[in-house]
C-alpha positions, 0 to 999 in steps of 0.5 A: 712247267713240269709235265704232269706224269702218270699217276699212282692213284686215280686222277681227278680235277675241277676248276671253278670261278669262285665268285659264281661257282661256274665250272671252268674245267672238270675231269673225273670230278664226280669219281669217289676217291680217298680225300686224305687230309682234304678231310680236315677242311670239313673238320675246320668248317664245323669248328668255325660253325660251332664257334659261331653257334656258341657251342665252343669258343677258341679259348676253350681248353680241350683235354686231349684223349689217348685216342687223339694223342695216338694218331699217326703223323703228321701230328702236333705231338699232343699228350694224353691228358694234356689241355690246350686251347681250341685255337691252337688245335685249329691252327695245327690242323689247318697249317700243319695238317696235324691228325692228333689236332683234328681228332681232338677238335672232333672230340671236343665238339661232339664228344667222340670221333664217331659222333663228329663223323655223323655231324660231318656227313650231315653238314656235307649233305647240307652243303650239297656235297652229294658223293661224300662220306666221312668216317673220321676227322683227319682223313687217314685211309678208312674203308668208306671214307670217300669224296670227290674233286667236285665235293671238295671244291664246293667245300673250299669255296664254302670255307672262303665265303662262309668263314672269311674271318678264318680264311687267313689261316690257310695262307700262313707260312707258319703259325704258333700252335701253342706247344711249338711253331708249325710250318704250312704243308702248302708253302711251296705253292703259296710261295711259287704261284702269284695270288695263291692264298690257300687252301689245303693239301692231303696225302696218303698212299691210297689217295696220292697227293691231293690239293685244293688251291685258291688264288686271286688276281685282280677281281678274279678268284679261282679254285682248283682241285686235284686228286691223285698227284704222283708227288708234291712237285707234279701235283703243284705243277698241275694245280698251277696249270689249272689255276692258269686255265681258270684265270684265262677262262674266268671273266674279268668282271663277274657278279659275286654270287655267294652260296646260301646258308647250309640247308640242314632241313634238306639234309635231315630229310635225306634230300627230299623235302618239297618246297612250298611258299604258297599261302593258304587262301581260306580257313574252313569253318567247322561244321555245326554238331547235330542238334538245334537251338542256341543251347546245342551250339553253346554245348558244342563250343564248350566241348570243342574248347575242352577237347582243345585244352586236353589235346594241348596238355597231352602234346608233351614229349617223351622225356625218358626217350629224350634223356636216353638219346642224350637230348634235352627234355621239354621245357615247361611253359606256363600257358597264356590266358586264352582270350574270351572271344575264341573261334575254333577250327580244325584245319587241314589246308589243301596243298600244305607240306605237312597235311597230316598235322592236326591243329586247333586254331584260336582267333582273338577278335582284336588280333586279326592282323597276326593270325599267320604262321610259317613252317620251316621244317619237319624233324625227327625230334623236338631237339632238332626242331627247336634248334632249327627254330633258334637258328632261323630266328637268329638268321631272320631276326628282322622278319621274324621279330616278335614271332612265337617259336612253336614245335607241333608234334604229329604222326610224321614228326616234329614241325617247327613253326613261327606263329603270330605273324601278319600276312605280309611278315609271313610272306617276307620271312618265307621268301628270305628263308627260301632265298637262303636255300631254306624250307618254308611254307606260309600257313593261315589265316587261322 
């Protein structure tokens, strides 16, 4: 085995059991260093996510910008104005580590590399990468563009479990990238180490030689990360040593604990959302207005109804601001006819996550089984709230089937809710959402 020598860049390493996420070895793993082309793992993760969400497809023809075409090597050799399918850009970025392809992917998904970098950072927070900050899609050295061995190990495990259908890209020794065949930058380790099947190399002068590697032997899978190798040979030798260490320490049999869904609600809240899965036991009745007799009560009820209708009509979104931010305007919805028998209440449940939201609650006498709702996050815009509702509905199509997606505007932002649930379905939905590292609270009965 080649000895691991003094390094030209700061050294860091981490080894985990990929099945459980258990840390088997760590050295300077939380030190913020230059990730180099390990950055492209996040670029590719978001590309896979965008395809899954229907934002883009692998067949989409991407027009290459002058910025993408001008990126320095390693590159595919794209020309400004050229059109090429996204699938070839993905292959070039994952196998050859092409900088021009990575920039083109970011621009195709978010419109600009700056916007894509913001999405990269939001995704990093959602995945639990707490000490990472991205400035570009390719990983070339830029001030403030930093990560850690710990965070990149998390990302390598996420690629394997979240998008297994694409993971084979990282083990290809060569691939067709549309305009030419490209060779894998990691092929030496893939050929030399038994069971190795990915993931990504990286090199810049500031970073040294970096690598996140994954290997499988029998029932065991180990991921090892190295930052700051002195050369390809010494880096690969060290990674091989770390993989051997991982296989020695990892148990022969372990229950696979896949990571939960990315927690975008937590990322949007800056990592400080409180989780609350307790159902509200009672709904307070409104106090009667001053006055006596049946006529006074009927008048009070009439005023409440008129006030509720006006409040609902006033709860519209500032469409001019949404357009300015490039977000879709609110969609006009025809209101459903209100049931004849209606009880109104102003509810501020004790212990609720978002207790400043004012609501007018309607209760139809024949709909007592479906008077619960669940809240899945508080967002800064209508667009983010609606996006969260749609994604949650897709993830929980069983437990939230038939629920009404609602955005409630308050002084703190936009609250994403599912309404019209029975108590059992509301509790089940919240338990499933929280089990995936989501945020959820049950409201009701209302």
